[in-house]
matplotlib code that plots the C-alpha trace (Angstrom):
import matplotlib.pyplot as plt

x = [0.2, 1.1, -0.2, 0.6, 1.0, 2.0, 3.5, 5.7, 6.5, 2.7, 1.4, -1.9, -5.1, -5.2, -6.9, -5.1, -3.6, -0.2, 0.9, 2.9, 2.4, 5.6, 4.7, 1.5, 4.0, 6.0, 3.1, 2.2, 5.7, 5.8, 2.4, 4.2, 2.5, 4.9, 4.5, 5.5, 5.6, 7.2, 9.2, 11.0, 14.5, 13.8, 11.8, 14.6, 15.4, 19.7, 19.3, 16.4, 18.7, 20.7, 17.1, 16.3, 19.7, 19.4, 15.5, 15.2, 11.9, 11.9, 10.3, 8.2, 7.5, 10.1, 11.2, 14.1, 16.9, 17.1, 13.4, 14.3, 17.9, 15.8, 13.9, 14.7, 15.0, 15.1, 14.4, 15.5, 12.7, 15.0, 13.3, 15.3, 14.1, 12.5, 10.7, 9.3, 8.5, 6.5, 4.7, 3.8, 2.5, 0.3, -1.6, -0.1, 1.2, -0.8, -4.1, -3.3, -2.9, -0.9, 1.3, 2.2, 3.2, 5.0, 7.1, 7.8, 9.0, 10.2, 10.4, 12.6, 15.0, 18.0, 16.5, 15.3, 19.1, 20.4, 17.7, 18.4, 22.0, 21.2, 18.7, 21.7, 24.0, 21.7, 21.0, 24.7, 25.8, 23.0, 24.3, 28.0, 26.9, 25.6, 28.9, 30.8, 28.5, 28.9, 32.9, 32.6, 32.2, 35.1, 36.8, 36.5, 40.2, 40.8, 39.9, 37.0, 37.6, 34.0, 34.7, 37.9, 39.1, 42.3, 44.7, 47.6, 50.7, 52.3, 56.1, 58.8, 60.3, 60.2, 57.4, 54.5, 52.1, 52.6, 51.7, 48.5, 47.4, 47.9, 46.0, 43.3, 43.3, 43.2, 40.5, 38.4, 39.1, 37.9, 35.0, 36.3, 36.6, 40.0, 42.0, 45.4, 47.7, 50.9, 52.6, 54.0, 57.6, 60.2, 61.9, 59.3, 61.0, 64.3, 63.0, 63.9, 61.1, 60.9, 60.2, 57.3, 55.5, 55.8, 53.7, 51.2, 50.7, 50.2, 47.6, 45.6, 46.1, 44.7, 41.8, 41.0, 40.8, 38.1, 40.2, 39.7, 42.9, 44.6, 47.9, 48.7, 51.3, 53.5, 57.4, 56.6, 54.9, 53.8, 51.8, 49.9, 49.3, 47.7, 45.7, 44.0, 43.5, 41.7, 39.6, 38.2, 38.3, 40.8, 42.2, 44.7, 47.7, 49.2, 52.8, 55.9, 59.3, 62.6, 64.2, 67.5, 67.9, 71.1, 72.3, 71.4, 67.8, 67.1, 64.3, 61.9, 58.6, 56.7, 58.5, 57.7, 54.1, 54.1, 55.4, 52.8, 49.5, 50.0, 46.3, 46.4, 47.3, 50.0, 50.3, 53.9, 54.5, 58.2, 58.9, 61.7, 65.1, 65.7, 69.0, 71.8, 71.9, 68.2, 69.0, 71.9, 69.5, 67.0, 69.1, 67.6, 67.8, 67.6, 70.1, 73.0, 72.1, 68.2, 69.3, 72.3, 71.4, 69.5, 71.9, 75.0, 73.7, 72.4, 75.8, 77.6, 75.1, 76.0, 79.7, 79.0, 76.5, 78.8, 81.9, 79.6, 78.7, 82.4, 83.2, 80.1, 81.2, 84.8, 83.7, 81.6, 84.2, 85.1, 81.7, 80.2, 81.7, 82.8, 80.2, 77.1, 78.6, 77.6, 73.7, 74.8, 76.0, 72.8, 70.9, 72.5, 72.0, 68.0, 68.0, 69.8, 67.2, 64.3, 65.4, 67.1, 66.5, 67.9, 71.6, 72.5, 71.8, 73.9, 77.0, 75.9, 76.4, 79.6, 81.2, 80.0, 81.6, 84.7, 84.7, 84.0, 86.9, 89.4, 88.4, 87.3, 88.8, 92.6, 94.7, 93.2, 94.0, 94.2, 91.7, 93.4, 91.6, 93.8, 90.5, 88.9, 85.8, 85.3, 84.9, 81.6, 80.5, 81.4, 79.5, 76.4, 76.7, 76.9, 74.0, 71.8, 72.7, 71.5, 68.6, 67.4, 68.2, 66.2, 63.2, 63.2, 63.5, 60.5, 58.4, 59.5, 58.2, 55.0, 54.6, 55.2, 53.0, 49.9, 50.5, 50.3, 46.8, 45.6, 46.6, 44.8, 41.7, 41.7, 42.2, 39.4, 36.8, 37.8, 37.9, 34.2, 32.9, 33.9, 32.8, 29.6, 28.7, 29.7, 27.1, 28.7, 31.2, 33.5, 33.4, 34.1, 37.3, 38.6, 38.2, 39.7, 42.8, 43.2, 43.2, 45.3, 47.8, 48.0, 48.0, 50.5, 52.3, 51.2, 49.8, 46.5, 43.5, 40.0, 38.7, 35.0, 33.5, 31.4, 28.3, 30.3, 32.5, 35.7, 37.6, 38.0, 39.9, 37.5, 40.3, 43.8, 46.9, 50.0, 53.1, 51.7, 53.2, 50.7, 49.1, 48.4, 44.8, 45.3, 46.3, 43.4, 40.8, 41.9, 42.1, 38.3, 37.1, 38.5, 38.0, 41.5, 44.3, 47.4, 50.7, 53.4, 52.9, 50.9, 51.2, 50.2, 52.8, 54.5, 57.2, 55.1, 55.6, 51.9, 49.1, 45.9, 43.0, 39.4, 36.7, 34.4, 31.7, 29.7, 28.4, 29.7, 33.1, 32.3, 35.9, 39.4, 41.9, 45.5, 47.9, 51.6, 53.7, 56.7, 58.0, 57.2, 58.5, 56.6, 53.4, 54.3, 54.1, 51.0, 49.5, 49.7, 48.3, 45.5, 44.8, 44.7, 42.4, 40.0, 40.3, 39.2, 36.4, 35.2, 35.2, 33.2, 30.6, 30.6, 30.0, 27.3, 25.7, 25.3, 24.2, 21.4, 20.2, 19.9, 17.9, 15.7, 15.0, 14.2, 11.9, 10.4, 9.8, 8.4, 6.1, 4.7, 4.5, 2.6, 0.3, -0.6, -1.4, -3.7, -5.6, -6.2, -7.0, -9.4, -11.2, -11.6, -12.9, -15.4, -16.7, -16.7, -18.5, -21.8, -22.2, -20.6, -23.2, -26.1, -24.5, -24.3, -27.5, -29.0, -26.8, -28.4, -31.8, -30.9, -29.0, -32.1, -34.7, -33.0, -32.1, -35.9, -36.7, -34.4, -32.5, -29.2, -27.6, -28.1, -24.6, -23.0, -25.2, -23.8, -20.4, -21.2, -22.4, -19.3, -16.9, -18.8, -18.5, -14.6, -14.2, -16.1, -13.9, -11.1, -12.3, -13.0, -9.5, -8.0, -10.1, -9.0, -5.6, -5.9, -7.7, -5.0, -2.2, -4.0, -4.3, -8.4, -8.4, -10.2, -10.7, -14.1, -13.0, -15.4, -15.1, -16.3, -15.7, -13.0, -15.4, -17.9, -15.2, -14.0, -17.5, -18.4, -15.4, -16.2, -19.8, -19.0, -16.6, -18.8, -20.8, -17.3, -15.4, -14.6, -12.2, -13.1, -11.6, -10.1, -10.5, -8.4, -10.0, -9.5, -12.1, -12.8, -14.2, -11.5, -12.7, -10.7, -10.8, -10.8, -12.8, -14.9, -15.4, -11.8, -10.4, -12.9, -11.2, -8.0, -9.5, -10.8, -8.1, -5.8, -8.0, -8.7, -5.0, -4.7, -7.3, -5.6, -2.3, -2.6, -4.3, -7.7, -6.6, -5.1, -6.1, -6.7, -7.0, -7.2, -5.6, -5.6, -4.1, -3.8, 0.1, 1.6, -1.6, -1.5, -3.7, -1.7, -3.9, -2.4, -4.1, -2.3, -2.3, -0.4, 0.1, 3.6, 4.5, 6.1, 8.8, 12.1, 13.2, 9.7, 8.5, 8.8, 8.2, 4.8, 3.4, 4.5, 1.7, 1.4, 3.7, 3.0, 4.4, 5.4, 5.2, 4.2, 1.5, -2.0, -3.6, -5.8, -5.1, -3.1, -1.1, -2.9, -4.6, -1.8, -0.5, -4.1, -3.8, -0.4, -1.8, -4.8, -3.0, -0.5, -3.3, -4.3, -0.9, -0.1, 2.0, 1.5, 4.5, 4.9, 6.7, 7.0, 5.6, 8.2, 5.4, 4.6, 2.7, 2.4, 1.1, 0.2, 0.6, -1.6, -0.3, -2.6, -2.5, -5.5, -6.1, -7.8, -11.2, -14.4, -16.0, -18.2, -21.3, -20.9, -20.1, -23.2, -25.4, -23.8, -24.5]
y = [0.0, 3.5, 6.9, 10.2, 12.9, 16.6, 18.7, 16.4, 19.1, 20.0, 20.0, 18.3, 19.6, 19.6, 16.0, 14.1, 10.9, 12.4, 15.8, 15.9, 14.7, 13.0, 10.8, 9.5, 8.5, 6.5, 4.6, 4.1, 2.6, 0.6, -1.0, -1.9, 0.9, 3.1, 6.9, 9.5, 13.0, 16.3, 18.7, 22.3, 22.5, 25.0, 22.4, 20.4, 20.4, 20.6, 23.8, 25.7, 28.1, 28.5, 29.3, 31.6, 33.5, 33.9, 34.8, 36.5, 34.2, 31.1, 28.2, 26.3, 23.2, 21.2, 17.5, 15.5, 14.7, 10.9, 10.7, 12.8, 10.4, 7.3, 7.8, 5.4, 8.0, 11.8, 13.6, 17.4, 19.7, 22.6, 25.8, 29.1, 32.0, 34.1, 31.0, 30.4, 33.9, 34.1, 30.9, 33.0, 36.1, 33.8, 32.1, 28.9, 28.4, 30.7, 32.9, 36.3, 38.2, 35.6, 35.3, 39.1, 38.9, 35.8, 37.6, 40.7, 38.4, 35.1, 34.7, 37.5, 36.5, 36.3, 34.2, 31.9, 31.8, 30.7, 28.2, 27.0, 26.5, 25.0, 22.3, 21.3, 21.0, 18.7, 16.6, 16.6, 15.3, 12.3, 11.3, 11.5, 9.1, 6.9, 7.1, 6.2, 2.9, 1.6, 2.1, 0.1, -2.7, -5.1, -4.5, -0.6, 0.5, 3.5, 6.8, 8.6, 12.1, 13.0, 15.9, 17.7, 15.9, 16.6, 14.1, 15.9, 13.9, 15.2, 14.1, 14.6, 17.5, 20.8, 23.3, 20.8, 23.4, 25.5, 22.6, 21.9, 25.9, 25.6, 22.6, 24.2, 27.3, 24.8, 22.8, 26.2, 27.5, 24.5, 23.7, 20.2, 17.8, 16.9, 14.4, 14.7, 11.5, 10.6, 7.3, 5.8, 4.1, 2.8, 6.2, 7.5, 5.6, 7.4, 10.8, 13.6, 14.6, 18.0, 16.7, 14.0, 16.9, 18.8, 15.8, 15.7, 19.5, 19.1, 16.7, 18.3, 21.5, 19.8, 18.5, 22.0, 23.3, 20.5, 17.8, 14.1, 13.0, 9.6, 7.8, 4.9, 2.3, 0.8, 0.5, 1.9, 5.1, 5.5, 2.1, 3.5, 6.9, 5.3, 2.7, 5.3, 7.7, 4.9, 3.7, 7.4, 8.3, 11.3, 12.6, 15.3, 14.4, 17.5, 17.0, 19.2, 19.5, 20.5, 23.2, 21.2, 17.4, 15.4, 13.4, 10.1, 11.3, 12.1, 9.1, 11.3, 10.4, 12.0, 10.2, 6.8, 8.0, 9.1, 5.4, 3.7, 5.7, 7.8, 8.7, 10.7, 14.3, 16.1, 19.2, 19.7, 22.7, 24.2, 24.2, 26.0, 24.4, 25.2, 27.1, 24.9, 26.3, 25.2, 21.8, 21.7, 22.7, 19.7, 16.7, 13.3, 14.1, 10.5, 9.0, 7.0, 3.7, 4.3, 5.0, 2.1, -0.6, -2.6, -1.9, -2.6, -5.9, -6.9, -6.5, -8.2, -11.2, -10.9, -11.1, -14.3, -16.0, -15.6, -17.0, -20.0, -20.2, -20.2, -23.0, -25.4, -24.4, -25.5, -29.1, -29.5, -28.3, -31.8, -33.0, -29.8, -27.5, -24.2, -22.3, -24.3, -23.0, -19.5, -20.7, -20.9, -17.3, -16.0, -18.1, -16.4, -12.9, -13.7, -14.8, -11.3, -9.7, -11.2, -10.4, -7.2, -5.2, -3.9, -2.3, -5.4, -7.7, -5.3, -5.7, -9.6, -9.6, -7.8, -9.7, -12.8, -12.0, -11.1, -14.7, -16.6, -14.9, -15.4, -18.8, -20.8, -19.0, -19.3, -18.3, -18.4, -16.4, -13.4, -11.3, -11.7, -13.8, -16.1, -16.5, -13.4, -15.6, -15.5, -11.6, -12.1, -14.6, -11.9, -9.5, -11.6, -12.9, -9.1, -8.2, -11.1, -10.6, -6.9, -7.8, -10.5, -8.2, -5.4, -7.6, -9.6, -6.3, -5.1, -8.0, -7.7, -4.2, -5.4, -7.7, -5.5, -3.0, -5.8, -6.9, -3.3, -2.9, -5.9, -4.9, -1.7, -3.1, -5.7, -2.7, -0.7, -3.4, -4.4, -1.0, -0.2, -3.4, -2.3, 1.1, 0.0, -1.8, 0.9, 2.1, 5.4, 7.8, 6.2, 3.0, 4.7, 6.5, 3.3, 1.6, 4.2, 4.3, 0.8, 0.5, 3.7, 2.2, -1.4, 0.3, 3.2, 2.1, 5.6, 6.6, 8.8, 10.3, 11.2, 14.7, 15.7, 18.9, 19.1, 21.1, 24.0, 23.7, 22.7, 19.7, 16.7, 13.4, 10.6, 8.3, 8.4, 7.6, 6.8, 8.8, 11.1, 14.4, 17.2, 18.7, 22.4, 23.7, 26.6, 24.3, 22.0, 24.9, 26.3, 22.9, 22.2, 25.4, 25.7, 21.9, 21.8, 19.5, 21.0, 19.8, 17.5, 17.3, 20.4, 24.2, 24.9, 24.3, 21.4, 21.4, 19.5, 15.8, 15.0, 15.5, 16.8, 15.9, 17.0, 14.3, 16.0, 14.5, 16.1, 19.3, 19.1, 18.7, 16.2, 16.3, 16.1, 13.0, 13.6, 11.1, 10.9, 8.3, 6.5, 7.2, 10.6, 9.9, 6.8, 8.6, 11.1, 8.6, 10.0, 6.7, 6.5, 9.7, 9.2, 6.2, 8.1, 10.8, 7.4, 6.5, 9.9, 9.8, 6.5, 7.8, 10.9, 9.0, 6.7, 9.6, 11.1, 7.5, 8.1, 11.4, 10.6, 7.7, 9.8, 12.4, 9.8, 8.2, 11.7, 12.1, 8.7, 9.5, 13.1, 11.4, 8.9, 11.7, 13.8, 11.0, 10.0, 13.9, 14.3, 11.2, 12.4, 16.1, 14.6, 12.1, 15.0, 17.5, 15.1, 14.5, 17.9, 19.6, 18.2, 19.4, 22.9, 23.0, 22.3, 25.0, 27.6, 27.1, 27.4, 30.4, 32.2, 31.7, 32.6, 35.8, 36.7, 36.2, 38.0, 41.2, 41.2, 41.0, 43.9, 41.7, 43.0, 39.7, 39.8, 41.0, 38.1, 35.9, 37.4, 36.8, 33.0, 32.8, 34.4, 32.3, 29.2, 30.6, 31.0, 27.5, 25.9, 27.8, 26.2, 22.8, 23.5, 24.3, 21.1, 19.1, 21.0, 20.5, 16.8, 16.3, 18.3, 15.8, 12.9, 13.7, 14.0, 17.6, 17.8, 21.2, 22.2, 25.2, 27.8, 31.1, 33.7, 37.7, 38.8, 41.2, 38.3, 36.3, 39.1, 40.4, 36.8, 36.4, 40.0, 38.9, 35.6, 37.8, 40.8, 39.8, 39.9, 42.3, 45.4, 46.9, 48.9, 47.4, 49.4, 47.7, 48.6, 46.1, 46.6, 48.8, 46.3, 42.9, 40.5, 36.8, 34.1, 30.3, 29.0, 26.8, 29.5, 28.0, 27.4, 30.7, 32.2, 30.5, 32.1, 35.6, 34.8, 33.5, 35.9, 38.8, 36.7, 37.0, 40.6, 41.3, 39.3, 40.7, 44.1, 45.6, 47.2, 50.6, 49.5, 49.5, 46.6, 46.4, 44.4, 45.5, 43.5, 44.3, 41.7, 41.9, 39.7, 37.3, 36.5, 38.1, 39.5, 40.1, 41.5, 41.6, 44.3, 46.0, 48.7, 46.6, 45.6, 43.4, 40.0, 39.1, 39.3, 36.0, 34.4, 35.2, 31.7, 30.0, 31.7, 29.1, 25.8, 24.1, 25.1, 28.1, 31.5, 34.7, 35.0, 31.8, 33.5, 35.4, 36.1, 36.1, 32.8, 30.4, 27.2, 28.1, 26.5, 29.4, 30.6, 26.9, 26.3, 29.2, 28.3, 24.8, 26.1, 28.8, 26.1, 23.4, 26.6, 26.7, 30.2, 31.2, 32.9, 35.2, 37.4, 40.5, 43.6, 46.8, 49.7, 52.4, 49.6, 46.3, 43.1, 42.2, 38.7, 38.6, 35.7, 35.3, 33.2, 32.4, 34.1, 31.4, 32.3, 33.5, 32.8, 35.0, 37.7, 36.4, 32.9, 34.1, 36.0, 33.1, 30.7, 33.5]
z = [-0.2, -0.7, 1.0, -0.3, 2.7, 1.9, 4.3, 6.6, 8.9, 9.8, 13.3, 13.7, 15.2, 18.9, 20.3, 17.5, 17.6, 17.4, 17.7, 14.6, 11.1, 10.9, 14.0, 11.9, 9.0, 11.6, 12.7, 9.1, 8.3, 11.5, 10.0, 6.6, 4.5, 2.1, 2.2, -0.1, 1.4, 1.0, 3.6, 3.1, 4.0, 6.7, 8.6, 9.3, 13.1, 12.8, 10.5, 12.7, 14.0, 10.6, 8.9, 12.0, 11.5, 7.7, 7.8, 10.8, 11.2, 13.7, 12.3, 14.8, 13.0, 12.7, 11.5, 13.5, 11.1, 12.0, 10.5, 7.4, 7.5, 7.5, 4.2, 1.5, -1.0, -1.3, -4.6, -4.4, -6.1, -7.1, -8.2, -9.0, -6.7, -9.3, -10.3, -6.8, -6.3, -9.6, -8.3, -5.1, -7.1, -9.4, -6.0, -6.5, -3.0, -0.7, -1.1, -2.5, 1.1, 2.4, -0.7, -0.6, 3.1, 2.5, -0.5, 1.6, 4.6, 4.5, 0.8, 0.0, -3.0, -0.8, 1.7, -0.9, -2.3, 1.0, 1.3, -1.9, -0.9, 2.3, 0.4, -2.3, 0.7, 2.5, -0.2, -1.5, 2.1, 2.1, -1.2, 0.1, 3.3, 0.4, -1.5, 1.5, 2.4, -1.0, -0.9, 2.4, 0.1, -0.3, -3.8, -3.7, -2.8, -5.1, -3.9, -5.5, -6.2, -5.8, -3.3, -2.0, 1.1, 2.9, 4.4, 6.6, 7.9, 10.7, 10.8, 13.4, 11.7, 13.3, 11.8, 12.3, 14.0, 10.5, 8.5, 10.5, 10.0, 6.6, 6.0, 8.0, 5.8, 2.9, 3.8, 4.9, 1.6, -0.2, 2.2, 2.8, 5.5, 6.7, 8.6, 10.4, 11.1, 12.8, 11.6, 14.9, 13.4, 15.7, 15.1, 17.6, 20.6, 19.6, 19.3, 22.1, 24.5, 23.1, 19.6, 20.9, 22.9, 19.5, 17.7, 20.3, 20.3, 16.7, 16.8, 19.4, 17.3, 14.3, 16.3, 17.6, 14.0, 13.0, 11.9, 12.6, 14.3, 14.2, 15.3, 12.8, 13.6, 10.5, 9.8, 6.4, 6.9, 3.0, 3.5, 6.5, 4.8, 1.6, 3.4, 5.7, 2.7, 0.6, 3.7, 4.2, 0.4, 1.0, -2.2, -1.0, 0.9, 2.7, 3.9, 4.9, 3.2, 5.2, 3.4, 3.0, 2.6, 3.1, -0.1, 1.8, 2.2, -1.6, -1.2, 0.5, 1.9, -1.0, -3.5, -1.9, -1.3, -5.1, -6.4, -4.0, -4.9, -8.2, -8.0, -4.6, -5.3, -3.1, -1.6, -0.3, 2.3, 3.0, 6.5, 7.9, 9.0, 12.9, 13.4, 14.5, 18.0, 18.3, 17.0, 19.8, 22.6, 21.6, 22.7, 23.8, 27.7, 28.7, 31.0, 29.2, 30.7, 29.6, 25.9, 25.3, 28.0, 25.6, 22.4, 24.2, 25.9, 22.3, 20.9, 23.7, 23.1, 19.6, 20.2, 22.6, 20.1, 17.2, 19.4, 20.0, 16.4, 15.3, 17.8, 16.4, 12.9, 13.5, 14.9, 11.9, 9.4, 8.7, 7.7, 5.9, 3.1, 4.5, 2.0, 3.9, 7.3, 6.1, 7.2, 10.9, 10.7, 9.1, 11.6, 14.6, 12.8, 12.7, 16.5, 17.4, 15.2, 17.1, 20.2, 20.5, 17.1, 14.0, 15.2, 17.3, 14.5, 12.2, 14.7, 14.3, 10.6, 10.4, 13.2, 11.6, 8.1, 9.8, 12.0, 8.6, 6.8, 9.8, 10.8, 7.8, 4.6, 3.9, 4.9, 8.3, 11.2, 8.9, 7.2, 4.0, 1.1, -1.1, -3.4, -4.9, -5.3, -1.6, -1.7, -3.3, -0.7, 1.9, 0.1, -0.4, 3.1, 4.4, 2.5, 3.2, 6.8, 6.9, 4.9, 7.1, 10.1, 9.0, 7.8, 11.4, 13.2, 11.3, 12.1, 15.9, 15.6, 14.1, 16.5, 19.4, 18.0, 17.7, 21.2, 22.1, 20.5, 22.0, 25.4, 24.8, 23.4, 26.4, 29.0, 27.4, 27.3, 30.8, 32.1, 30.5, 31.8, 35.2, 34.9, 33.7, 37.1, 39.1, 41.4, 43.0, 42.5, 44.9, 42.8, 39.6, 41.2, 42.7, 39.1, 37.1, 39.2, 39.6, 35.6, 35.2, 37.5, 35.5, 32.2, 32.4, 35.5, 37.2, 40.2, 39.8, 41.8, 40.7, 42.0, 42.0, 43.0, 46.1, 47.0, 47.2, 44.1, 45.7, 44.1, 46.5, 45.9, 46.4, 47.4, 48.8, 47.3, 48.7, 47.5, 44.6, 44.6, 46.0, 43.2, 42.8, 43.3, 41.3, 38.1, 39.1, 39.2, 35.8, 34.3, 35.4, 34.7, 31.2, 30.4, 29.1, 30.3, 32.1, 33.5, 32.0, 28.3, 27.6, 27.1, 30.5, 33.3, 31.6, 34.3, 37.0, 37.4, 36.8, 34.0, 35.0, 32.5, 32.7, 32.8, 30.1, 28.4, 25.3, 27.4, 30.9, 33.0, 35.7, 37.4, 37.0, 36.8, 38.0, 36.4, 37.6, 35.9, 36.8, 33.5, 32.0, 28.8, 28.0, 28.9, 26.1, 23.3, 21.2, 21.4, 25.2, 25.3, 23.2, 25.1, 28.4, 26.9, 26.0, 29.7, 30.7, 28.4, 29.8, 33.1, 32.1, 30.7, 33.6, 36.0, 33.4, 33.5, 37.4, 37.2, 34.6, 36.5, 39.8, 37.7, 36.3, 39.8, 41.1, 38.2, 38.7, 42.4, 41.7, 39.2, 41.4, 44.0, 41.5, 40.6, 44.0, 44.6, 41.6, 42.6, 46.0, 44.7, 42.2, 44.8, 47.4, 44.6, 43.5, 47.2, 48.0, 45.0, 45.6, 49.3, 48.1, 45.5, 48.0, 50.7, 48.0, 47.0, 50.9, 51.3, 48.0, 49.5, 52.9, 51.7, 49.8, 52.3, 54.7, 52.5, 51.6, 55.1, 56.1, 58.8, 60.1, 59.4, 55.3, 55.3, 56.9, 55.1, 52.1, 53.3, 53.8, 50.2, 48.8, 51.1, 49.6, 46.1, 46.7, 48.1, 45.0, 42.7, 44.6, 44.3, 40.7, 40.3, 42.2, 39.9, 36.8, 37.6, 38.3, 34.9, 33.3, 34.9, 33.9, 30.1, 30.2, 29.2, 25.7, 23.9, 22.4, 20.5, 18.8, 17.2, 20.0, 20.2, 22.5, 23.9, 25.1, 26.7, 28.7, 29.6, 30.5, 32.8, 34.4, 35.0, 36.8, 39.2, 39.6, 42.9, 44.9, 42.7, 44.6, 41.9, 39.1, 36.1, 33.0, 29.8, 26.5, 23.8, 19.8, 18.2, 15.5, 15.8, 17.2, 16.9, 18.9, 18.4, 22.2, 24.5, 25.9, 29.5, 29.7, 28.4, 30.9, 33.6, 32.6, 32.9, 36.2, 37.8, 36.5, 37.6, 41.1, 41.5, 41.0, 43.3, 45.9, 45.7, 44.4, 47.4, 47.9, 46.4, 43.6, 39.8, 37.6, 33.9, 30.8, 27.6, 24.4, 20.7, 17.6, 16.7, 13.8, 13.6, 17.2, 20.1, 22.9, 26.1, 29.4, 32.7, 34.8, 38.2, 40.0, 43.2, 44.6, 41.8, 41.7, 44.0, 42.1, 40.7, 40.8, 37.5, 36.3, 39.3, 40.4, 37.5, 39.3, 41.0, 44.7, 44.1, 45.8, 45.7, 49.3, 51.4, 54.7, 52.9, 54.7, 51.5, 51.2, 48.6, 47.6, 44.5, 41.9, 39.9, 37.8, 37.2, 35.8, 33.8, 32.3, 31.4, 29.7, 27.5, 26.5, 25.4, 23.2, 21.4, 23.2, 26.0, 29.4, 30.8, 33.9, 34.4, 36.5, 34.8, 34.8, 36.4, 39.3, 39.6, 37.8, 34.1, 32.9, 29.3, 27.4, 23.7, 21.6, 17.5, 16.2, 13.4, 10.1, 11.3, 9.2, 6.9, 8.8, 7.0, 7.8, 11.6, 11.8, 10.3, 13.3, 15.7]

ax = plt.figure().add_subplot(projection="3d")
ax.plot(x, y, z, "-o")
ax.set_aspect("equal")
plt.show()
């Protein structure tokens, strides 16, 4: 089945099954019925603020973007602005009067051009998403240059921040998305701390400027970059080039990248070479033992293994030819490369070649060679040894990276699982500190603000360096990291990370690693930031759970209170009606007889009437809260509604009412009795609080197709800060006030006006006193002749 339904963003009439038409369509789709519908770009929820900023008009009817995105097919109906304005002039969109107003306001040519661009961009984004989904299929490896997309490659050369800013400007000019990546290779672990911090700083800067950042791991940088570019369909590669290159580095990264992926465009940015003095000031500050312990140990093991291999080969020389013993030496090179890496394997290769020449090639005991053919053997042996050592070291590095990634994934999974079962802030803090200690070999503490906003730790850690409260407060207020490895007080031995979700900072994580250099590795830093995000999400979950529980309890209390109020109201209504009738008869009889008790009887009658209105308010509030509130709208004149309300109040109304109503006939589409209740409650409120000598008035005017009705007085006004709270149930202006009432009248007025699609606000008048403003959509009144026929 197929249904055609126009105006997706349209609001349904009050009392309909759903308030919005898109909700009707949602139910039809769930029932298996296809729907064709239409929607204008200005009605998309995500573009509401943009449209309002362009046109100066707030569009009230919107459609959620997820509902729009779930459509099977979107067809763009594109009309030039002049053609659309012509259709408006011809009355094909609105009737004559409405069309003229629309052309002068919302549908001005400049607005239409902007809306047309928004529609084209939104449709292009949807097509781009479809293209990305298709490229995710196996076999689609090439980059499709359907749109400009930039991939910035950050290296360990100086000037990375300049490179980031250049890429950001280029992306802004092209209006394209951009990514920034750093490829982690074994070289990273040999960089000075200052350069490692520069890499992290460049990645953070790229993220602040709108890039999606990532850290890749691969011994071959160009492979990682090409793989990432093809996965994300990024066709322009931006990279830096030092001002000068040494002759042994002519095979630059750009050349290797061009050979591997000739379909990718390259943008080369010249980087300034730092002065020699600056280079001299950035040495590797690690202690000598830390830098060379592993390398020296590997070289010593290489010498020992070479000696053992030589002894074994000398025993086998009788059985095997000397050329076959070369394999033993190559095996030793592989073992050293696996255990200790590249440079010890190079040392092992050189020593093995020298040992083979010294002990097995005539003349033995010297490095001289009697047969020139052995020079080729030595050359091949040296080359093969170096290649095998290099490849084995690369495999060793890849295995270490894979092992690290597996550990990282396991830690993230275990931490998220542990945080998910945390029931209190203390549980989350203890879990976080335990995982940070096991993953980063670091002490840590979680700080959360107390009721006064002071940051306090939830647990106690032995041996941690005391942190500076001023740094912690700055990091919490700004939502930015501080301390080691950052641009804010990097000299302290700890790092402060904000526990920040999408819209709020919940606390701080203070991390003090045993080895600060290890924490500065970009991948480790990103892992730590992921940890803090998990902690923030866990704290947010606790906050939302607590809020949900409070809302549930409040809802239950409200339901019980409404049920009690409804029961009491029903039980009190009948006896009050009887009492009022008897009081009415008694008042008339005593007045006709000239009794001196006639005034007391009239007061009794008035108090019974006030109590009846209070009971009606209680019953109406219970009906509103239970949802049993149906409007019966009809077209009424404003004068009729106001006059009826004043007539109902007249017996007890001691104040003169000043009226200022429009001269022309004003029709409003309301539920008459309910809207009269609004005016009665507002006037009663003014009589109660304004004082016996105060003036009270009703002003009304029609502005922009909306009725604006003010009920004002010149009394003491509304207490400061209570302009919104006075519309809450059981709220009163002054808690200790002697004025009778329970604080339901204004709450009922607010609910009735909202059901009519209007607003009720309160404010203090500049000349003194309070003013309650009712704003209602006037709607399209019926033709005057038809109205008189109905009358």
